[in-house]
C-alpha positions as CSV (number, residue, x, y, z in Angstrom):
1,X,-17.8,19.4,11.3
2,X,-14.0,20.0,11.1
3,X,-12.5,22.4,13.4
4,X,-11.0,24.9,10.9
5,X,-7.8,26.7,11.9
6,X,-8.0,29.9,9.7
7,X,-10.7,32.4,8.7
8,X,-11.9,33.0,5.2
9,X,-13.4,36.2,3.6
10,X,-13.9,37.7,-0.1
11,X,-11.7,34.9,-1.4
12,X,-8.9,35.3,1.3
13,X,-7.5,33.1,3.9
14,X,-6.5,34.5,7.1
15,X,-4.6,32.4,9.9
16,X,-5.3,32.0,13.6
17,X,-2.2,32.2,15.8
18,X,-1.3,32.6,19.5
19,X,1.5,34.6,21.1
20,X,2.3,32.7,24.2
21,X,5.0,35.9,24.7
22,X,2.2,38.6,24.4
23,X,-0.8,36.3,25.4
24,X,-2.7,37.4,22.4
25,X,-4.3,36.2,19.2
26,X,-3.2,37.4,15.9
27,X,-3.0,36.6,12.4
28,X,-2.2,37.6,8.8
29,X,-3.8,37.4,5.3
30,X,-2.4,34.2,3.8
31,X,-1.3,33.6,0.2
32,X,-0.4,37.0,-0.8
33,X,2.9,39.0,-1.3
34,X,1.9,41.9,0.9
35,X,1.8,41.6,4.5
36,X,-1.4,42.6,6.2
37,X,-1.7,41.6,9.9
38,X,-4.4,41.8,12.4
39,X,-5.1,41.1,16.1
40,X,-7.9,40.4,18.7
41,X,-8.5,39.8,22.2
42,X,-10.9,36.5,21.4
43,X,-11.7,34.6,18.4
44,X,-15.1,36.6,17.4
45,X,-12.8,39.7,17.9
46,X,-10.0,38.1,15.5
47,X,-12.3,37.3,12.9
48,X,-13.8,41.0,12.6
49,X,-10.1,42.1,12.7
50,X,-9.4,39.8,9.8
51,X,-12.6,40.9,7.7
52,X,-11.7,44.8,8.5
53,X,-8.0,44.0,7.3
54,X,-9.3,42.5,4.1
55,X,-11.7,45.5,3.5
56,X,-9.0,47.8,4.3
57,X,-6.3,46.0,2.2
58,X,-8.9,46.1,-0.8
59,X,-9.9,49.8,-0.4
60,X,-5.7,50.6,-0.2
61,X,-5.3,49.1,-3.4
62,X,-8.6,50.7,-5.1
63,X,-7.2,54.0,-3.7
64,X,-3.8,53.6,-5.0
65,X,-4.9,52.3,-8.4
66,X,-3.1,48.8,-7.7
67,X,-4.5,45.2,-8.3
68,X,-4.8,43.3,-5.2
69,X,-2.6,40.1,-4.7
70,X,-5.0,37.3,-5.6
71,X,-4.6,34.3,-3.2
72,X,-3.8,32.0,-6.0
73,X,-2.8,32.3,-9.6
74,X,-4.4,29.1,-10.6
75,X,-1.1,27.4,-11.8
76,X,1.4,25.3,-9.5
77,X,3.2,22.1,-9.9
78,X,2.1,18.8,-8.6
79,X,4.8,16.4,-7.4
80,X,3.8,12.5,-7.9
81,X,5.9,9.0,-8.3
82,X,6.6,8.2,-11.9
83,X,4.1,5.4,-11.8
84,X,1.5,8.0,-10.9
85,X,2.5,10.4,-13.6
86,X,2.7,7.6,-16.0
87,X,-1.1,6.5,-15.2
88,X,-2.4,10.1,-15.3
89,X,-1.0,10.4,-18.8
90,X,-2.5,7.3,-19.9
91,X,-5.9,8.2,-18.5
92,X,-5.9,11.5,-20.0
93,X,-4.9,10.1,-23.4
94,X,-7.7,7.7,-23.0
95,X,-10.0,10.4,-22.0
96,X,-8.9,12.7,-24.9
97,X,-7.8,15.6,-22.7
98,X,-4.5,17.2,-21.5
99,X,-2.9,15.9,-18.4
100,X,-3.6,19.6,-16.9
101,X,-7.5,19.2,-17.6
102,X,-7.2,15.5,-16.3
103,X,-5.6,16.9,-13.1
104,X,-7.8,19.8,-12.6
105,X,-11.1,17.3,-13.2
106,X,-9.5,15.2,-10.4
107,X,-9.4,17.9,-7.8
108,X,-12.9,19.3,-9.0
109,X,-14.1,16.0,-8.3
110,X,-12.7,15.7,-4.8
111,X,-14.3,19.2,-4.0
112,X,-17.7,18.8,-5.7
113,X,-18.3,15.4,-5.7
114,X,-16.6,14.1,-2.7
115,X,-15.6,11.0,-4.5
116,X,-12.2,11.0,-2.5
117,X,-13.9,12.3,0.9
118,X,-16.2,8.9,0.6
119,X,-13.2,6.8,0.8
120,X,-12.9,7.1,4.4
121,X,-14.5,4.5,6.5
122,X,-16.1,5.2,10.0
123,X,-15.3,2.3,12.0
124,X,-16.2,2.9,15.3
125,X,-16.8,6.1,17.2
126,X,-14.8,5.1,20.3
127,X,-12.1,3.8,18.4
128,X,-10.7,5.4,15.1
129,X,-11.7,6.5,11.7
130,X,-9.9,4.3,9.1
131,X,-8.9,5.2,5.2
132,X,-8.3,3.5,2.2
133,X,-4.8,3.4,1.3
134,X,-4.4,4.7,-2.4
135,X,-5.6,2.4,-4.8
136,X,-3.1,-0.6,-5.7
137,X,-4.2,-1.0,-9.0
138,X,-6.8,0.2,-11.4
139,X,-7.9,-0.5,-15.1
140,X,-10.2,1.0,-17.5
141,X,-12.4,-0.9,-19.6
142,X,-15.1,1.3,-21.5
143,X,-16.6,3.5,-18.9
144,X,-16.1,1.4,-15.9
145,X,-13.0,1.8,-13.7
146,X,-12.0,-1.0,-11.2
147,X,-10.0,-0.2,-8.2
148,X,-8.4,-2.5,-5.8
149,X,-8.2,-0.9,-2.4
150,X,-6.3,-2.5,0.6
151,X,-8.0,-2.0,4.1
152,X,-5.6,-2.0,7.3
153,X,-8.0,-2.2,10.4
154,X,-6.0,-3.5,13.2
155,X,-5.3,-6.7,13.6
156,X,-6.0,-7.8,10.3
157,X,-5.7,-6.4,6.7
158,X,-8.1,-7.3,4.0
159,X,-8.7,-6.5,0.3
160,X,-11.9,-5.4,-1.4
161,X,-12.4,-4.8,-5.1
162,X,-14.8,-1.9,-5.9
163,X,-16.2,-1.2,-9.5
164,X,-17.0,2.5,-10.1
165,X,-19.6,2.9,-13.2
């Protein structure tokens, strides 16, 4: 499991930061407009302080009859190459869905089906973890999608085709 560099509580994310000047741990609730900070002597105390800060923030908003900032609105811009943009529009047209729906499905697949996470290869615990490069090309035929991936494992490079059905 990865070493997380943040806390998560009630849908909010909190940073974990170190002040070398004050020799203390501190953080702030991320992705909201309001400034809500917390601190602690150790990670356990910092986590409790973060959770308390979230609870106090939500209580304060309720008392003031104010809507708390949502960490994310659900809307964002995506920047990609022109060719990837064109391929995405083409695929969404073939599937009969909007481009937004297509991109949303791709992101959902990443988190729920781990399709992108599965593209990592464990080579050797003493050397490194190698990753596919992005697909060099793909084509859609019926329900079958063919991807061409290029692996680069030092000192050799080789190509593998994979059919996903």
